[in-house]
Biopython code that builds the backbone (N, CA, C, O; Angstrom):
import numpy as np
from Bio.PDB.StructureBuilder import StructureBuilder

atoms = [
    (1, "MET", "N", (163.697, 53.182, 157.625)),
    (1, "MET", "CA", (162.701, 52.410, 158.330)),
    (1, "MET", "C", (161.951, 53.358, 159.263)),
    (1, "MET", "O", (162.566, 54.140, 159.988)),
    (2, "SER", "N", (160.646, 53.285, 159.241)),
    (2, "SER", "CA", (159.817, 54.138, 160.085)),
    (2, "SER", "C", (159.215, 53.298, 161.206)),
    (2, "SER", "O", (158.499, 52.329, 160.956)),
    (3, "TYR", "N", (159.511, 53.679, 162.424)),
    (3, "TYR", "CA", (159.003, 52.952, 163.580)),
    (3, "TYR", "C", (157.586, 53.395, 163.921)),
    (3, "TYR", "O", (156.740, 52.579, 164.289)),
    (4, "PHE", "N", (157.341, 54.679, 163.798)),
    (4, "PHE", "CA", (156.023, 55.226, 164.052)),
    (4, "PHE", "C", (155.471, 55.755, 162.739)),
    (4, "PHE", "O", (156.154, 56.496, 162.032)),
    (5, "LYS", "N", (154.261, 55.388, 162.411)),
    (5, "LYS", "CA", (153.638, 55.831, 161.161)),
    (5, "LYS", "C", (153.155, 57.270, 161.310)),
    (5, "LYS", "O", (152.520, 57.626, 162.302)),
    (6, "PHE", "N", (153.465, 58.090, 160.307)),
    (6, "PHE", "CA", (153.055, 59.494, 160.318)),
    (6, "PHE", "C", (151.538, 59.608, 160.371)),
    (6, "PHE", "O", (150.994, 60.445, 161.090)),
    (7, "ARG", "N", (150.873, 58.774, 159.618)),
    (7, "ARG", "CA", (149.408, 58.830, 159.562)),
    (7, "ARG", "C", (148.784, 58.524, 160.915)),
    (7, "ARG", "O", (147.816, 59.175, 161.310)),
    (8, "SER", "N", (149.319, 57.548, 161.627)),
    (8, "SER", "CA", (148.780, 57.190, 162.933)),
    (8, "SER", "C", (148.943, 58.333, 163.936)),
    (8, "SER", "O", (148.024, 58.637, 164.697)),
    (9, "LEU", "N", (150.121, 58.963, 163.931)),
    (9, "LEU", "CA", (150.330, 60.098, 164.817)),
    (9, "LEU", "C", (149.430, 61.267, 164.431)),
    (9, "LEU", "O", (148.874, 61.935, 165.303)),
    (10, "PHE", "N", (149.283, 61.518, 163.138)),
    (10, "PHE", "CA", (148.426, 62.607, 162.685)),
    (10, "PHE", "C", (146.987, 62.392, 163.135)),
    (10, "PHE", "O", (146.343, 63.317, 163.629)),
    (11, "LEU", "N", (146.487, 61.185, 162.968)),
    (11, "LEU", "CA", (145.107, 60.909, 163.383)),
    (11, "LEU", "C", (144.943, 61.018, 164.895)),
    (11, "LEU", "O", (143.915, 61.501, 165.370)),
    (12, "ALA", "N", (145.939, 60.576, 165.654)),
    (12, "ALA", "CA", (145.858, 60.676, 167.110)),
    (12, "ALA", "C", (145.788, 62.134, 167.550)),
    (12, "ALA", "O", (144.957, 62.493, 168.384)),
    (13, "TYR", "N", (146.649, 62.968, 166.998)),
    (13, "TYR", "CA", (146.614, 64.389, 167.354)),
    (13, "TYR", "C", (145.367, 65.072, 166.813)),
    (13, "TYR", "O", (144.815, 65.957, 167.468)),
    (14, "ALA", "N", (144.919, 64.679, 165.640)),
    (14, "ALA", "CA", (143.718, 65.289, 165.072)),
    (14, "ALA", "C", (142.498, 65.006, 165.939)),
    (14, "ALA", "O", (141.708, 65.910, 166.211)),
    (15, "PHE", "N", (142.341, 63.759, 166.375)),
    (15, "PHE", "CA", (141.192, 63.430, 167.209)),
    (15, "PHE", "C", (141.300, 64.024, 168.608)),
    (15, "PHE", "O", (140.291, 64.162, 169.300)),
    (16, "ALA", "N", (142.503, 64.376, 169.031)),
    (16, "ALA", "CA", (142.671, 64.991, 170.343)),
    (16, "ALA", "C", (142.469, 66.501, 170.297)),
    (16, "ALA", "O", (141.874, 67.067, 171.214)),
    (17, "ILE", "N", (142.949, 67.162, 169.252)),
    (17, "ILE", "CA", (142.968, 68.623, 169.211)),
    (17, "ILE", "C", (141.803, 69.209, 168.410)),
    (17, "ILE", "O", (141.283, 70.264, 168.775)),
    (18, "LEU", "N", (141.387, 68.559, 167.340)),
    (18, "LEU", "CA", (140.355, 69.132, 166.474)),
    (18, "LEU", "C", (139.022, 69.420, 167.165)),
    (18, "LEU", "O", (138.437, 70.469, 166.896)),
    (19, "PRO", "N", (138.510, 68.554, 168.038)),
    (19, "PRO", "CA", (137.225, 68.900, 168.660)),
    (19, "PRO", "C", (137.264, 70.212, 169.441)),
    (19, "PRO", "O", (136.343, 71.022, 169.333)),
    (20, "LEU", "N", (138.304, 70.424, 170.215)),
    (20, "LEU", "CA", (138.418, 71.667, 170.963)),
    (20, "LEU", "C", (138.605, 72.853, 170.022)),
    (20, "LEU", "O", (138.011, 73.909, 170.239)),
    (21, "GLY", "N", (139.413, 72.696, 168.992)),
    (21, "GLY", "CA", (139.616, 73.774, 168.028)),
    (21, "GLY", "C", (138.340, 74.149, 167.299)),
    (21, "GLY", "O", (138.076, 75.328, 167.060)),
    (22, "ILE", "N", (137.555, 73.154, 166.947)),
    (22, "ILE", "CA", (136.296, 73.422, 166.246)),
    (22, "ILE", "C", (135.316, 74.134, 167.170)),
    (22, "ILE", "O", (134.637, 75.072, 166.751)),
    (23, "ILE", "N", (135.239, 73.697, 168.415)),
    (23, "ILE", "CA", (134.344, 74.353, 169.377)),
    (23, "ILE", "C", (134.746, 75.809, 169.575)),
    (23, "ILE", "O", (133.898, 76.700, 169.539)),
    (24, "LEU", "N", (136.041, 76.053, 169.785)),
    (24, "LEU", "CA", (136.501, 77.424, 169.996)),
    (24, "LEU", "C", (136.317, 78.279, 168.746)),
    (24, "LEU", "O", (136.043, 79.474, 168.857)),
    (25, "SER", "N", (136.462, 77.697, 167.570)),
    (25, "SER", "CA", (136.246, 78.445, 166.338)),
    (25, "SER", "C", (134.781, 78.853, 166.186)),
    (25, "SER", "O", (134.488, 79.971, 165.762)),
    (26, "PHE", "N", (133.874, 77.960, 166.526)),
    (26, "PHE", "CA", (132.458, 78.305, 166.449)),
    (26, "PHE", "C", (132.061, 79.315, 167.523)),
    (26, "PHE", "O", (131.170, 80.135, 167.301)),
    (27, "LEU", "N", (132.710, 79.264, 168.676)),
    (27, "LEU", "CA", (132.452, 80.295, 169.686)),
    (27, "LEU", "C", (132.929, 81.657, 169.197)),
    (27, "LEU", "O", (132.312, 82.676, 169.507)),
    (28, "ALA", "N", (134.012, 81.685, 168.442)),
    (28, "ALA", "CA", (134.470, 82.943, 167.851)),
    (28, "ALA", "C", (133.513, 83.400, 166.749)),
    (28, "ALA", "O", (133.293, 84.597, 166.568)),
    (29, "LEU", "N", (132.951, 82.450, 166.021)),
    (29, "LEU", "CA", (131.997, 82.803, 164.971)),
    (29, "LEU", "C", (130.779, 83.509, 165.552)),
    (29, "LEU", "O", (130.285, 84.476, 164.974)),
    (30, "PHE", "N", (130.297, 83.032, 166.686)),
    (30, "PHE", "CA", (129.118, 83.620, 167.322)),
    (30, "PHE", "C", (129.471, 84.737, 168.299)),
    (30, "PHE", "O", (128.621, 85.176, 169.074)),
    (31, "GLU", "N", (130.723, 85.199, 168.266)),
    (31, "GLU", "CA", (131.218, 86.322, 169.050)),
    (31, "GLU", "C", (131.082, 86.103, 170.554)),
    (31, "GLU", "O", (130.818, 87.046, 171.300)),
    (32, "ILE", "N", (131.263, 84.863, 170.996)),
    (32, "ILE", "CA", (131.233, 84.551, 172.429)),
    (32, "ILE", "C", (132.633, 84.648, 173.008)),
    (32, "ILE", "O", (132.837, 85.274, 174.048)),
    (33, "ILE", "N", (133.595, 84.034, 172.343)),
    (33, "ILE", "CA", (134.997, 84.093, 172.760)),
    (33, "ILE", "C", (135.827, 84.524, 171.556)),
    (33, "ILE", "O", (135.792, 83.856, 170.523)),
    (34, "PRO", "N", (136.572, 85.621, 171.661)),
    (34, "PRO", "CA", (137.379, 86.050, 170.515)),
    (34, "PRO", "C", (138.666, 85.248, 170.399)),
    (34, "PRO", "O", (139.131, 84.642, 171.364)),
    (35, "ILE", "N", (139.224, 85.258, 169.212)),
    (35, "ILE", "CA", (140.528, 84.653, 168.963)),
    (35, "ILE", "C", (141.537, 85.781, 168.895)),
    (35, "ILE", "O", (141.342, 86.748, 168.159)),
    (36, "ASN", "N", (142.610, 85.666, 169.656)),
    (36, "ASN", "CA", (143.625, 86.712, 169.714)),
    (36, "ASN", "C", (144.687, 86.418, 168.663)),
    (36, "ASN", "O", (145.367, 85.393, 168.721)),
    (37, "TYR", "N", (144.821, 87.325, 167.704)),
    (37, "TYR", "CA", (145.807, 87.180, 166.621)),
    (37, "TYR", "C", (146.509, 88.519, 166.458)),
    (37, "TYR", "O", (145.878, 89.511, 166.094)),
    (38, "ASN", "N", (147.812, 88.556, 166.725)),
    (38, "ASN", "CA", (148.596, 89.791, 166.687)),
    (38, "ASN", "C", (148.006, 90.873, 167.586)),
    (38, "ASN", "O", (147.903, 92.037, 167.199)),
    (39, "ASN", "N", (147.622, 90.466, 168.789)),
    (39, "ASN", "CA", (147.023, 91.361, 169.790)),
    (39, "ASN", "C", (145.728, 92.006, 169.316)),
    (39, "ASN", "O", (145.352, 93.065, 169.818)),
    (40, "ASP", "N", (145.053, 91.402, 168.378)),
    (40, "ASP", "CA", (143.729, 91.838, 167.934)),
    (40, "ASP", "C", (142.730, 90.744, 168.269)),
    (40, "ASP", "O", (142.980, 89.567, 168.006)),
    (41, "ASN", "N", (141.605, 91.127, 168.846)),
    (41, "ASN", "CA", (140.542, 90.170, 169.101)),
    (41, "ASN", "C", (139.723, 90.016, 167.834)),
    (41, "ASN", "O", (139.143, 90.983, 167.342)),
    (42, "ILE", "N", (139.676, 88.804, 167.305)),
    (42, "ILE", "CA", (139.007, 88.551, 166.040)),
    (42, "ILE", "C", (137.803, 87.659, 166.294)),
    (42, "ILE", "O", (137.920, 86.608, 166.924)),
    (43, "VAL", "N", (136.657, 88.079, 165.803)),
    (43, "VAL", "CA", (135.420, 87.314, 165.942)),
    (43, "VAL", "C", (134.749, 87.237, 164.580)),
    (43, "VAL", "O", (135.226, 87.828, 163.611)),
    (44, "GLY", "N", (133.659, 86.517, 164.510)),
    (44, "GLY", "CA", (132.901, 86.385, 163.271)),
    (44, "GLY", "C", (133.506, 85.351, 162.347)),
    (44, "GLY", "O", (134.151, 84.400, 162.788)),
    (45, "LEU", "N", (133.290, 85.549, 161.064)),
    (45, "LEU", "CA", (133.777, 84.596, 160.064)),
    (45, "LEU", "C", (135.299, 84.541, 160.039)),
    (45, "LEU", "O", (135.878, 83.473, 159.840)),
    (46, "GLN", "N", (135.950, 85.687, 160.241)),
    (46, "GLN", "CA", (137.416, 85.685, 160.304)),
    (46, "GLN", "C", (137.903, 84.854, 161.488)),
    (46, "GLN", "O", (138.893, 84.132, 161.372)),
    (47, "GLY", "N", (137.220, 84.949, 162.619)),
    (47, "GLY", "CA", (137.591, 84.153, 163.788)),
    (47, "GLY", "C", (137.451, 82.666, 163.530)),
    (47, "GLY", "O", (138.285, 81.871, 163.965)),
    (48, "LEU", "N", (136.394, 82.288, 162.819)),
    (48, "LEU", "CA", (136.198, 80.875, 162.468)),
    (48, "LEU", "C", (137.328, 80.384, 161.574)),
    (48, "LEU", "O", (137.899, 79.321, 161.816)),
    (49, "ILE", "N", (137.645, 81.150, 160.552)),
    (49, "ILE", "CA", (138.678, 80.724, 159.597)),
    (49, "ILE", "C", (140.043, 80.668, 160.262)),
    (49, "ILE", "O", (140.774, 79.692, 160.090)),
    (50, "ILE", "N", (140.399, 81.703, 161.020)),
    (50, "ILE", "CA", (141.703, 81.722, 161.685)),
    (50, "ILE", "C", (141.788, 80.615, 162.735)),
    (50, "ILE", "O", (142.835, 79.985, 162.887)),
    (51, "GLY", "N", (140.707, 80.377, 163.451)),
    (51, "GLY", "CA", (140.700, 79.299, 164.447)),
    (51, "GLY", "C", (140.923, 77.934, 163.820)),
    (51, "GLY", "O", (141.676, 77.117, 164.352)),
    (52, "LEU", "N", (140.274, 77.684, 162.697)),
    (52, "LEU", "CA", (140.460, 76.397, 162.020)),
    (52, "LEU", "C", (141.866, 76.262, 161.446)),
    (52, "LEU", "O", (142.456, 75.183, 161.488)),
    (53, "ILE", "N", (142.407, 77.367, 160.906)),
    (53, "ILE", "CA", (143.777, 77.315, 160.382)),
    (53, "ILE", "C", (144.772, 77.058, 161.513)),
    (53, "ILE", "O", (145.688, 76.251, 161.359)),
    (54, "PHE", "N", (144.599, 77.738, 162.648)),
    (54, "PHE", "CA", (145.481, 77.511, 163.793)),
    (54, "PHE", "C", (145.383, 76.076, 164.285)),
    (54, "PHE", "O", (146.396, 75.459, 164.614)),
    (55, "THR", "N", (144.177, 75.546, 164.334)),
    (55, "THR", "CA", (143.994, 74.179, 164.812)),
    (55, "THR", "C", (144.696, 73.183, 163.893)),
    (55, "THR", "O", (145.420, 72.306, 164.362)),
    (56, "LEU", "N", (144.485, 73.318, 162.599)),
    (56, "LEU", "CA", (145.118, 72.392, 161.651)),
    (56, "LEU", "C", (146.634, 72.538, 161.641)),
    (56, "LEU", "O", (147.356, 71.544, 161.560)),
    (57, "SER", "N", (147.116, 73.770, 161.724)),
    (57, "SER", "CA", (148.573, 73.947, 161.752)),
    (57, "SER", "C", (149.164, 73.389, 163.040)),
    (57, "SER", "O", (150.277, 72.862, 163.025)),
    (58, "GLY", "N", (148.446, 73.493, 164.151)),
    (58, "GLY", "CA", (148.920, 72.898, 165.399)),
    (58, "GLY", "C", (149.001, 71.388, 165.316)),
    (58, "GLY", "O", (149.967, 70.788, 165.788)),
    (59, "VAL", "N", (147.998, 70.771, 164.723)),
    (59, "VAL", "CA", (148.001, 69.316, 164.550)),
    (59, "VAL", "C", (149.188, 68.898, 163.689)),
    (59, "VAL", "O", (149.883, 67.935, 164.012)),
    (60, "ILE", "N", (149.419, 69.611, 162.607)),
    (60, "ILE", "CA", (150.527, 69.267, 161.710)),
    (60, "ILE", "C", (151.870, 69.467, 162.406)),
    (60, "ILE", "O", (152.766, 68.633, 162.276)),
    (61, "MET", "N", (152.015, 70.568, 163.145)),
    (61, "MET", "CA", (153.290, 70.817, 163.844)),
    (61, "MET", "C", (153.569, 69.752, 164.904)),
    (61, "MET", "O", (154.681, 69.231, 164.984)),
    (62, "PHE", "N", (152.568, 69.432, 165.714)),
    (62, "PHE", "CA", (152.751, 68.383, 166.719)),
    (62, "PHE", "C", (153.126, 67.055, 166.069)),
    (62, "PHE", "O", (154.004, 66.345, 166.558)),
    (63, "THR", "N", (152.462, 66.726, 164.975)),
    (63, "THR", "CA", (152.721, 65.460, 164.301)),
    (63, "THR", "C", (154.141, 65.393, 163.759)),
    (63, "THR", "O", (154.842, 64.406, 163.977)),
    (64, "VAL", "N", (154.567, 66.432, 163.056)),
    (64, "VAL", "CA", (155.901, 66.426, 162.445)),
    (64, "VAL", "C", (156.986, 66.364, 163.518)),
    (64, "VAL", "O", (157.914, 65.562, 163.417)),
    (65, "ILE", "N", (156.872, 67.203, 164.537)),
    (65, "ILE", "CA", (157.904, 67.240, 165.584)),
    (65, "ILE", "C", (157.982, 65.902, 166.314)),
    (65, "ILE", "O", (159.076, 65.375, 166.516)),
    (66, "ASN", "N", (156.851, 65.353, 166.706)),
    (66, "ASN", "CA", (156.876, 64.089, 167.449)),
    (66, "ASN", "C", (157.233, 62.905, 166.573)),
    (66, "ASN", "O", (157.856, 61.958, 167.052)),
    (67, "TRP", "N", (156.858, 62.931, 165.307)),
    (67, "TRP", "CA", (157.247, 61.846, 164.407)),
    (67, "TRP", "C", (158.766, 61.796, 164.277)),
    (67, "TRP", "O", (159.367, 60.726, 164.369)),
    (68, "LEU", "N", (159.389, 62.965, 164.063)),
    (68, "LEU", "CA", (160.849, 63.006, 163.980)),
    (68, "LEU", "C", (161.490, 62.558, 165.294)),
    (68, "LEU", "O", (162.407, 61.736, 165.293)),
    (69, "TYR", "N", (161.011, 63.093, 166.395)),
    (69, "TYR", "CA", (161.566, 62.784, 167.712)),
    (69, "TYR", "C", (161.467, 61.290, 168.027)),
    (69, "TYR", "O", (162.446, 60.679, 168.457)),
    (70, "LEU", "N", (160.293, 60.706, 167.816)),
    (70, "LEU", "CA", (160.099, 59.290, 168.145)),
    (70, "LEU", "C", (160.890, 58.371, 167.223)),
    (70, "LEU", "O", (161.462, 57.386, 167.689)),
    (71, "ASN", "N", (160.935, 58.668, 165.930)),
    (71, "ASN", "CA", (161.661, 57.800, 165.005)),
    (71, "ASN", "C", (163.166, 57.883, 165.214)),
    (71, "ASN", "O", (163.850, 56.862, 165.141)),
    (72, "VAL", "N", (163.699, 59.076, 165.473)),
    (72, "VAL", "CA", (165.131, 59.189, 165.759)),
    (72, "VAL", "C", (165.460, 58.474, 167.067)),
    (72, "VAL", "O", (166.481, 57.791, 167.160)),
    (73, "GLY", "N", (164.612, 58.625, 168.070)),
    (73, "GLY", "CA", (164.831, 57.940, 169.340)),
    (73, "GLY", "C", (164.825, 56.425, 169.201)),
    (73, "GLY", "O", (165.675, 55.745, 169.775)),
    (74, "CYS", "N", (163.881, 55.898, 168.451)),
    (74, "CYS", "CA", (163.834, 54.444, 168.244)),
    (74, "CYS", "C", (165.022, 53.957, 167.428)),
    (74, "CYS", "O", (165.557, 52.881, 167.698)),
    (75, "PHE", "N", (165.442, 54.732, 166.437)),
    (75, "PHE", "CA", (166.612, 54.360, 165.656)),
    (75, "PHE", "C", (167.853, 54.298, 166.538)),
    (75, "PHE", "O", (168.607, 53.326, 166.485)),
    (76, "LEU", "N", (168.064, 55.326, 167.343)),
    (76, "LEU", "CA", (169.235, 55.352, 168.226)),
    (76, "LEU", "C", (169.180, 54.228, 169.256)),
    (76, "LEU", "O", (170.197, 53.594, 169.538)),
    (77, "TYR", "N", (168.013, 53.982, 169.812)),
    (77, "TYR", "CA", (167.869, 52.900, 170.790)),
    (77, "TYR", "C", (168.216, 51.557, 170.160)),
    (77, "TYR", "O", (168.970, 50.779, 170.743)),
    (78, "ASN", "N", (167.679, 51.278, 168.984)),
    (78, "ASN", "CA", (167.965, 50.006, 168.325)),
    (78, "ASN", "C", (169.428, 49.894, 167.918)),
    (78, "ASN", "O", (170.010, 48.813, 167.994)),
    (79, "TYR", "N", (170.028, 51.005, 167.486)),
    (79, "TYR", "CA", (171.443, 50.992, 167.109)),
    (79, "TYR", "C", (172.323, 50.654, 168.308)),
    (79, "TYR", "O", (173.175, 49.769, 168.227)),
    (80, "PHE", "N", (172.117, 51.356, 169.419)),
    (80, "PHE", "CA", (172.950, 51.111, 170.598)),
    (80, "PHE", "C", (172.656, 49.757, 171.240)),
    (80, "PHE", "O", (173.556, 49.119, 171.788)),
    (81, "ARG", "N", (171.417, 49.324, 171.173)),
    (81, "ARG", "CA", (171.091, 48.008, 171.724)),
    (81, "ARG", "C", (171.765, 46.911, 170.924)),
    (81, "ARG", "O", (172.265, 45.945, 171.500)),
    (82, "LYS", "N", (171.789, 47.045, 169.596)),
    (82, "LYS", "CA", (172.384, 46.018, 168.754)),
    (82, "LYS", "C", (173.914, 45.998, 168.895)),
    (82, "LYS", "O", (174.522, 44.927, 168.910)),
    (83, "HIS", "N", (174.526, 47.174, 168.997)),
    (83, "HIS", "CA", (175.982, 47.230, 168.990)),
    (83, "HIS", "C", (176.631, 47.131, 170.376)),
    (83, "HIS", "O", (177.781, 46.706, 170.483)),
    (84, "PHE", "N", (175.931, 47.505, 171.410)),
    (84, "PHE", "CA", (176.582, 47.572, 172.719)),
    (84, "PHE", "C", (175.963, 46.663, 173.762)),
    (84, "PHE", "O", (176.607, 46.393, 174.775)),
    (85, "MET", "N", (174.756, 46.181, 173.568)),
    (85, "MET", "CA", (174.131, 45.351, 174.598)),
    (85, "MET", "C", (174.156, 43.867, 174.269)),
    (85, "MET", "O", (173.881, 43.038, 175.136)),
    (86, "ASP", "N", (174.474, 43.532, 173.064)),
    (86, "ASP", "CA", (174.514, 42.105, 172.703)),
    (86, "ASP", "C", (175.921, 41.576, 172.696)),
    (86, "ASP", "O", (176.136, 40.397, 172.414)),
]
sb = StructureBuilder()
sb.init_structure("model")
sb.init_model(0)
sb.init_chain("A")
sb.init_seg("    ")
for serial, (resi, resn, name, xyz) in enumerate(atoms, 1):
    if name == "N":
        sb.init_residue(resn, " ", resi, " ")
    sb.init_atom(name, np.array(xyz, "f"), 0.0, 1.0, " ", f" {name:<3s}", serial, name[0])
structure = sb.get_structure()
């Protein structure tokens, strides 16, 4: 049983993180702000691509970790509430 839908969490994190990631990626494309990757400042098209990959991977990581955390927490809460509080 899933208490929190993966899709809902993914969309929430995507709408929160993607705008900033896209802005920073375009700033790297125009060589205004570099993206630091392995202690190298990356700008231009590589900066755009790496920035978008980092943004999407961050959204996916946040979603997976919080989906697991929230669903396990709700499962444990319901289990203990049913067995020990009633």
